[in-house]
ChimeraX commands (.cxc) that place a marker at each C-alpha (Angstrom):
marker #1 position -186.47,-131.81,-160.36 radius 0.5
marker #1 position -187.63,-131.76,-163.93 radius 0.5
marker #1 position -186.55,-135.39,-164.59 radius 0.5
marker #1 position -188.77,-138.03,-166.02 radius 0.5
marker #1 position -188.85,-141.24,-164.00 radius 0.5
marker #1 position -186.29,-143.78,-165.21 radius 0.5
marker #1 position -184.41,-141.37,-167.52 radius 0.5
marker #1 position -180.91,-140.35,-166.38 radius 0.5
marker #1 position -179.55,-137.00,-167.49 radius 0.5
marker #1 position -175.82,-136.21,-167.46 radius 0.5
marker #1 position -174.45,-133.02,-165.94 radius 0.5
marker #1 position -174.38,-131.58,-169.43 radius 0.5
marker #1 position -178.14,-132.00,-169.77 radius 0.5
marker #1 position -177.68,-134.78,-172.34 radius 0.5
marker #1 position -179.28,-138.20,-171.83 radius 0.5
marker #1 position -176.70,-140.50,-170.22 radius 0.5
marker #1 position -177.29,-143.22,-172.83 radius 0.5
marker #1 position -176.24,-140.80,-175.58 radius 0.5
marker #1 position -173.05,-139.86,-173.70 radius 0.5
marker #1 position -172.18,-143.54,-173.19 radius 0.5
marker #1 position -172.94,-144.25,-176.87 radius 0.5
marker #1 position -170.67,-141.40,-178.02 radius 0.5
marker #1 position -167.87,-142.55,-175.72 radius 0.5
marker #1 position -168.16,-146.11,-177.09 radius 0.5
marker #1 position -168.10,-144.80,-180.65 radius 0.5
marker #1 position -165.05,-142.63,-179.89 radius 0.5
marker #1 position -163.21,-145.57,-178.27 radius 0.5
marker #1 position -164.13,-147.82,-181.23 radius 0.5
marker #1 position -162.82,-145.23,-183.74 radius 0.5
marker #1 position -159.60,-144.81,-181.73 radius 0.5
marker #1 position -159.04,-148.58,-181.60 radius 0.5
marker #1 position -159.79,-148.91,-185.32 radius 0.5
marker #1 position -157.34,-146.07,-186.15 radius 0.5
marker #1 position -154.62,-147.61,-183.92 radius 0.5
marker #1 position -155.19,-150.99,-185.62 radius 0.5
marker #1 position -154.80,-149.38,-189.06 radius 0.5
marker #1 position -151.61,-147.62,-187.93 radius 0.5
marker #1 position -150.26,-150.86,-186.48 radius 0.5
marker #1 position -151.05,-152.74,-189.71 radius 0.5
marker #1 position -149.33,-149.98,-191.76 radius 0.5
marker #1 position -146.25,-150.07,-189.52 radius 0.5
marker #1 position -146.05,-153.87,-189.72 radius 0.5
marker #1 position -146.30,-153.67,-193.52 radius 0.5
marker #1 position -143.56,-151.00,-193.64 radius 0.5
marker #1 position -141.38,-153.06,-191.32 radius 0.5
marker #1 position -141.53,-155.99,-193.72 radius 0.5
marker #1 position -141.38,-154.06,-197.00 radius 0.5
marker #1 position -138.44,-154.70,-199.28 radius 0.5
marker #1 position -135.91,-152.13,-200.39 radius 0.5
marker #1 position -137.07,-150.54,-203.63 radius 0.5
marker #1 position -135.12,-150.58,-206.90 radius 0.5
marker #1 position -133.60,-147.13,-206.26 radius 0.5
marker #1 position -132.41,-148.29,-202.83 radius 0.5
marker #1 position -130.88,-151.47,-204.27 radius 0.5
marker #1 position -128.93,-149.34,-206.79 radius 0.5
marker #1 position -127.90,-146.76,-204.18 radius 0.5
marker #1 position -126.62,-149.01,-201.37 radius 0.5
marker #1 position -123.51,-150.38,-203.15 radius 0.5
marker #1 position -122.65,-146.88,-204.40 radius 0.5
marker #1 position -122.78,-145.47,-200.88 radius 0.5
marker #1 position -120.76,-148.43,-199.54 radius 0.5
marker #1 position -117.98,-147.84,-202.08 radius 0.5
marker #1 position -118.08,-144.06,-201.45 radius 0.5
marker #1 position -117.58,-144.62,-197.71 radius 0.5
marker #1 position -114.67,-147.03,-198.23 radius 0.5
marker #1 position -112.96,-144.81,-200.83 radius 0.5
marker #1 position -112.95,-141.97,-198.31 radius 0.5
marker #1 position -111.88,-144.15,-195.39 radius 0.5
marker #1 position -115.19,-143.79,-193.54 radius 0.5
marker #1 position -115.65,-147.37,-192.43 radius 0.5
marker #1 position -117.84,-148.08,-189.40 radius 0.5
marker #1 position -117.04,-150.66,-186.76 radius 0.5
marker #1 position -120.71,-151.09,-185.92 radius 0.5
marker #1 position -123.80,-150.47,-188.05 radius 0.5
marker #1 position -127.02,-149.95,-186.10 radius 0.5
marker #1 position -130.09,-150.43,-188.31 radius 0.5
marker #1 position -133.73,-150.12,-187.39 radius 0.5
marker #1 position -134.33,-153.79,-188.07 radius 0.5
marker #1 position -136.88,-153.05,-190.79 radius 0.5
marker #1 position -136.26,-155.31,-193.76 radius 0.5
marker #1 position -135.30,-152.41,-196.05 radius 0.5
marker #1 position -132.66,-151.02,-193.64 radius 0.5
marker #1 position -131.09,-154.45,-193.34 radius 0.5
marker #1 position -131.19,-154.79,-197.15 radius 0.5
marker #1 position -129.53,-151.37,-197.40 radius 0.5
marker #1 position -126.69,-152.65,-195.23 radius 0.5
marker #1 position -126.50,-155.90,-197.22 radius 0.5
marker #1 position -126.06,-153.80,-200.38 radius 0.5
marker #1 position -123.23,-151.86,-198.76 radius 0.5
marker #1 position -121.47,-154.70,-196.94 radius 0.5
marker #1 position -119.47,-156.01,-199.90 radius 0.5
marker #1 position -117.40,-152.83,-199.79 radius 0.5
marker #1 position -116.90,-152.89,-196.01 radius 0.5
marker #1 position -114.35,-154.71,-193.85 radius 0.5
marker #1 position -115.48,-158.12,-192.63 radius 0.5
marker #1 position -115.10,-156.92,-189.05 radius 0.5
marker #1 position -118.04,-154.50,-189.31 radius 0.5
marker #1 position -120.89,-155.70,-187.09 radius 0.5
marker #1 position -124.60,-155.21,-187.80 radius 0.5
marker #1 position -126.87,-154.55,-184.83 radius 0.5
marker #1 position -130.63,-154.30,-185.20 radius 0.5
marker #1 position -132.33,-151.82,-182.92 radius 0.5
marker #1 position -136.11,-151.57,-183.24 radius 0.5
marker #1 position -136.07,-148.22,-181.41 radius 0.5
marker #1 position -134.81,-146.69,-184.69 radius 0.5
marker #1 position -137.93,-147.74,-186.62 radius 0.5
marker #1 position -139.58,-144.41,-187.53 radius 0.5
marker #1 position -137.81,-142.85,-184.55 radius 0.5
marker #1 position -137.74,-139.16,-183.80 radius 0.5
marker #1 position -134.48,-137.25,-183.44 radius 0.5
marker #1 position -134.36,-137.59,-179.63 radius 0.5
marker #1 position -134.76,-141.36,-179.80 radius 0.5
marker #1 position -132.00,-141.57,-182.41 radius 0.5
marker #1 position -129.72,-139.54,-180.15 radius 0.5
marker #1 position -130.57,-141.92,-177.30 radius 0.5
marker #1 position -129.56,-144.91,-179.43 radius 0.5
marker #1 position -126.31,-143.16,-180.34 radius 0.5
marker #1 position -125.63,-142.48,-176.64 radius 0.5
marker #1 position -125.74,-146.25,-175.97 radius 0.5
marker #1 position -122.95,-147.07,-178.43 radius 0.5
marker #1 position -119.41,-148.05,-177.43 radius 0.5
marker #1 position -117.52,-148.49,-180.73 radius 0.5
marker #1 position -115.47,-145.56,-182.04 radius 0.5
marker #1 position -117.07,-145.47,-185.52 radius 0.5
marker #1 position -120.83,-145.95,-185.78 radius 0.5
marker #1 position -123.20,-145.95,-188.74 radius 0.5
marker #1 position -126.93,-145.50,-188.15 radius 0.5
marker #1 position -129.46,-146.63,-190.77 radius 0.5
marker #1 position -133.07,-145.61,-190.32 radius 0.5
marker #1 position -136.04,-143.70,-191.62 radius 0.5
marker #1 position -137.25,-140.21,-192.40 radius 0.5
marker #1 position -138.48,-137.82,-191.22 radius 0.5
marker #1 position -136.58,-138.64,-188.00 radius 0.5
marker #1 position -133.15,-139.02,-189.60 radius 0.5
marker #1 position -133.43,-135.73,-191.50 radius 0.5
marker #1 position -134.37,-133.96,-188.28 radius 0.5
marker #1 position -131.57,-135.73,-186.37 radius 0.5
marker #1 position -128.94,-134.79,-188.98 radius 0.5
marker #1 position -130.00,-131.16,-188.98 radius 0.5
marker #1 position -130.06,-130.89,-185.18 radius 0.5
marker #1 position -126.86,-132.80,-184.38 radius 0.5
marker #1 position -124.50,-130.66,-186.48 radius 0.5
marker #1 position -123.13,-127.25,-185.55 radius 0.5
marker #1 position -123.20,-126.15,-189.19 radius 0.5
marker #1 position -124.92,-127.99,-192.05 radius 0.5
marker #1 position -122.91,-128.59,-195.20 radius 0.5
marker #1 position -123.45,-126.39,-198.24 radius 0.5
marker #1 position -125.63,-128.91,-199.98 radius 0.5
marker #1 position -129.18,-128.30,-201.14 radius 0.5
marker #1 position -130.36,-131.81,-200.14 radius 0.5
marker #1 position -129.02,-131.96,-196.57 radius 0.5
marker #1 position -132.13,-130.45,-195.02 radius 0.5
marker #1 position -134.57,-132.97,-196.51 radius 0.5
marker #1 position -132.15,-135.92,-196.43 radius 0.5
marker #1 position -133.38,-137.95,-199.44 radius 0.5
marker #1 position -133.28,-141.73,-199.69 radius 0.5
marker #1 position -129.77,-143.13,-198.97 radius 0.5
marker #1 position -128.35,-139.67,-198.25 radius 0.5
marker #1 position -125.23,-140.19,-196.16 radius 0.5
marker #1 position -123.50,-137.79,-193.82 radius 0.5
marker #1 position -120.21,-138.44,-192.10 radius 0.5
marker #1 position -120.20,-136.43,-188.89 radius 0.5
marker #1 position -117.32,-136.07,-186.44 radius 0.5
marker #1 position -117.71,-135.33,-182.74 radius 0.5
marker #1 position -115.24,-134.23,-180.10 radius 0.5
marker #1 position -116.56,-136.10,-177.08 radius 0.5
marker #1 position -115.25,-138.59,-174.53 radius 0.5
marker #1 position -117.97,-141.06,-175.50 radius 0.5
marker #1 position -121.15,-141.21,-177.53 radius 0.5
marker #1 position -123.06,-140.52,-174.31 radius 0.5
marker #1 position -121.51,-137.02,-174.26 radius 0.5
marker #1 position -122.66,-136.07,-177.77 radius 0.5
marker #1 position -125.12,-133.16,-177.69 radius 0.5
marker #1 position -127.26,-131.29,-180.23 radius 0.5
marker #1 position -125.24,-128.93,-182.38 radius 0.5
marker #1 position -121.93,-130.61,-181.52 radius 0.5
marker #1 position -121.15,-132.44,-184.75 radius 0.5
marker #1 position -118.94,-131.34,-187.61 radius 0.5
marker #1 position -119.88,-132.61,-191.07 radius 0.5
marker #1 position -116.87,-134.19,-192.75 radius 0.5
marker #1 position -118.73,-135.18,-195.88 radius 0.5
marker #1 position -122.24,-135.55,-197.30 radius 0.5
marker #1 position -123.50,-137.24,-200.43 radius 0.5
marker #1 position -126.72,-138.33,-202.10 radius 0.5
marker #1 position -126.65,-141.38,-204.40 radius 0.5
marker #1 position -127.58,-139.39,-207.52 radius 0.5
marker #1 position -124.16,-137.72,-207.31 radius 0.5
marker #1 position -122.47,-141.13,-207.53 radius 0.5
marker #1 position -124.35,-142.47,-210.58 radius 0.5
marker link #1:1,2 radius 0.2
marker link #1:2,3 radius 0.2
marker link #1:3,4 radius 0.2
marker link #1:4,5 radius 0.2
marker link #1:5,6 radius 0.2
marker link #1:6,7 radius 0.2
marker link #1:7,8 radius 0.2
marker link #1:8,9 radius 0.2
marker link #1:9,10 radius 0.2
marker link #1:10,11 radius 0.2
marker link #1:11,12 radius 0.2
marker link #1:12,13 radius 0.2
marker link #1:13,14 radius 0.2
marker link #1:14,15 radius 0.2
marker link #1:15,16 radius 0.2
marker link #1:16,17 radius 0.2
marker link #1:17,18 radius 0.2
marker link #1:18,19 radius 0.2
marker link #1:19,20 radius 0.2
marker link #1:20,21 radius 0.2
marker link #1:21,22 radius 0.2
marker link #1:22,23 radius 0.2
marker link #1:23,24 radius 0.2
marker link #1:24,25 radius 0.2
marker link #1:25,26 radius 0.2
marker link #1:26,27 radius 0.2
marker link #1:27,28 radius 0.2
marker link #1:28,29 radius 0.2
marker link #1:29,30 radius 0.2
marker link #1:30,31 radius 0.2
marker link #1:31,32 radius 0.2
marker link #1:32,33 radius 0.2
marker link #1:33,34 radius 0.2
marker link #1:34,35 radius 0.2
marker link #1:35,36 radius 0.2
marker link #1:36,37 radius 0.2
marker link #1:37,38 radius 0.2
marker link #1:38,39 radius 0.2
marker link #1:39,40 radius 0.2
marker link #1:40,41 radius 0.2
marker link #1:41,42 radius 0.2
marker link #1:42,43 radius 0.2
marker link #1:43,44 radius 0.2
marker link #1:44,45 radius 0.2
marker link #1:45,46 radius 0.2
marker link #1:46,47 radius 0.2
marker link #1:47,48 radius 0.2
marker link #1:48,49 radius 0.2
marker link #1:49,50 radius 0.2
marker link #1:50,51 radius 0.2
marker link #1:51,52 radius 0.2
marker link #1:52,53 radius 0.2
marker link #1:53,54 radius 0.2
marker link #1:54,55 radius 0.2
marker link #1:55,56 radius 0.2
marker link #1:56,57 radius 0.2
marker link #1:57,58 radius 0.2
marker link #1:58,59 radius 0.2
marker link #1:59,60 radius 0.2
marker link #1:60,61 radius 0.2
marker link #1:61,62 radius 0.2
marker link #1:62,63 radius 0.2
marker link #1:63,64 radius 0.2
marker link #1:64,65 radius 0.2
marker link #1:65,66 radius 0.2
marker link #1:66,67 radius 0.2
marker link #1:67,68 radius 0.2
marker link #1:68,69 radius 0.2
marker link #1:69,70 radius 0.2
marker link #1:70,71 radius 0.2
marker link #1:71,72 radius 0.2
marker link #1:72,73 radius 0.2
marker link #1:73,74 radius 0.2
marker link #1:74,75 radius 0.2
marker link #1:75,76 radius 0.2
marker link #1:76,77 radius 0.2
marker link #1:77,78 radius 0.2
marker link #1:78,79 radius 0.2
marker link #1:79,80 radius 0.2
marker link #1:80,81 radius 0.2
marker link #1:81,82 radius 0.2
marker link #1:82,83 radius 0.2
marker link #1:83,84 radius 0.2
marker link #1:84,85 radius 0.2
marker link #1:85,86 radius 0.2
marker link #1:86,87 radius 0.2
marker link #1:87,88 radius 0.2
marker link #1:88,89 radius 0.2
marker link #1:89,90 radius 0.2
marker link #1:90,91 radius 0.2
marker link #1:91,92 radius 0.2
marker link #1:92,93 radius 0.2
marker link #1:93,94 radius 0.2
marker link #1:94,95 radius 0.2
marker link #1:95,96 radius 0.2
marker link #1:96,97 radius 0.2
marker link #1:97,98 radius 0.2
marker link #1:98,99 radius 0.2
marker link #1:99,100 radius 0.2
marker link #1:100,101 radius 0.2
marker link #1:101,102 radius 0.2
marker link #1:102,103 radius 0.2
marker link #1:103,104 radius 0.2
marker link #1:104,105 radius 0.2
marker link #1:105,106 radius 0.2
marker link #1:106,107 radius 0.2
marker link #1:107,108 radius 0.2
marker link #1:108,109 radius 0.2
marker link #1:109,110 radius 0.2
marker link #1:110,111 radius 0.2
marker link #1:111,112 radius 0.2
marker link #1:112,113 radius 0.2
marker link #1:113,114 radius 0.2
marker link #1:114,115 radius 0.2
marker link #1:115,116 radius 0.2
marker link #1:116,117 radius 0.2
marker link #1:117,118 radius 0.2
marker link #1:118,119 radius 0.2
marker link #1:119,120 radius 0.2
marker link #1:120,121 radius 0.2
marker link #1:121,122 radius 0.2
marker link #1:122,123 radius 0.2
marker link #1:123,124 radius 0.2
marker link #1:124,125 radius 0.2
marker link #1:125,126 radius 0.2
marker link #1:126,127 radius 0.2
marker link #1:127,128 radius 0.2
marker link #1:128,129 radius 0.2
marker link #1:129,130 radius 0.2
marker link #1:130,131 radius 0.2
marker link #1:131,132 radius 0.2
marker link #1:132,133 radius 0.2
marker link #1:133,134 radius 0.2
marker link #1:134,135 radius 0.2
marker link #1:135,136 radius 0.2
marker link #1:136,137 radius 0.2
marker link #1:137,138 radius 0.2
marker link #1:138,139 radius 0.2
marker link #1:139,140 radius 0.2
marker link #1:140,141 radius 0.2
marker link #1:141,142 radius 0.2
marker link #1:142,143 radius 0.2
marker link #1:143,144 radius 0.2
marker link #1:144,145 radius 0.2
marker link #1:145,146 radius 0.2
marker link #1:146,147 radius 0.2
marker link #1:147,148 radius 0.2
marker link #1:148,149 radius 0.2
marker link #1:149,150 radius 0.2
marker link #1:150,151 radius 0.2
marker link #1:151,152 radius 0.2
marker link #1:152,153 radius 0.2
marker link #1:153,154 radius 0.2
marker link #1:154,155 radius 0.2
marker link #1:155,156 radius 0.2
marker link #1:156,157 radius 0.2
marker link #1:157,158 radius 0.2
marker link #1:158,159 radius 0.2
marker link #1:159,160 radius 0.2
marker link #1:160,161 radius 0.2
marker link #1:161,162 radius 0.2
marker link #1:162,163 radius 0.2
marker link #1:163,164 radius 0.2
marker link #1:164,165 radius 0.2
marker link #1:165,166 radius 0.2
marker link #1:166,167 radius 0.2
marker link #1:167,168 radius 0.2
marker link #1:168,169 radius 0.2
marker link #1:169,170 radius 0.2
marker link #1:170,171 radius 0.2
marker link #1:171,172 radius 0.2
marker link #1:172,173 radius 0.2
marker link #1:173,174 radius 0.2
marker link #1:174,175 radius 0.2
marker link #1:175,176 radius 0.2
marker link #1:176,177 radius 0.2
marker link #1:177,178 radius 0.2
marker link #1:178,179 radius 0.2
marker link #1:179,180 radius 0.2
marker link #1:180,181 radius 0.2
marker link #1:181,182 radius 0.2
marker link #1:182,183 radius 0.2
marker link #1:183,184 radius 0.2
marker link #1:184,185 radius 0.2
marker link #1:185,186 radius 0.2
marker link #1:186,187 radius 0.2
marker link #1:187,188 radius 0.2
marker link #1:188,189 radius 0.2
view
């Protein structure tokens, strides 16, 4: 009915070869975009801590120790710059503090970060990761944010000390934390 011999028409009335060609092009563009994203993520994973981060880390480490906020376990995303952040802080920390690398924290969203926290067993935990996930996590995990104009955007090396009343980390829920303290490195310089 109305077809030329040897020419297939799709249900949309478009030649089948054109549909197949557009699907191939779409798949190729998707693969190319995923490859670019993967290359960008790999580059970010291996990027070094910048100069501001190298200045900030020891300041935050000393600030934590001076206030008695010393973690037993530090869980970092495993990206080079988060490990370097910890290395800048470690001189101020007790030798018993353990560093764990958890790749799930690399550019994680708030729910993934909460999942990583739920897996912890030590009483005092420090998480080191990346924005925008950590800013979102900090804002969602506390019952009331501190009166600080930088808490909501959580700039580089911003540090919040949050207390929870829970039997274990697995029982921590959104909106259950109480901010004990919050600082950004600029305030310590």
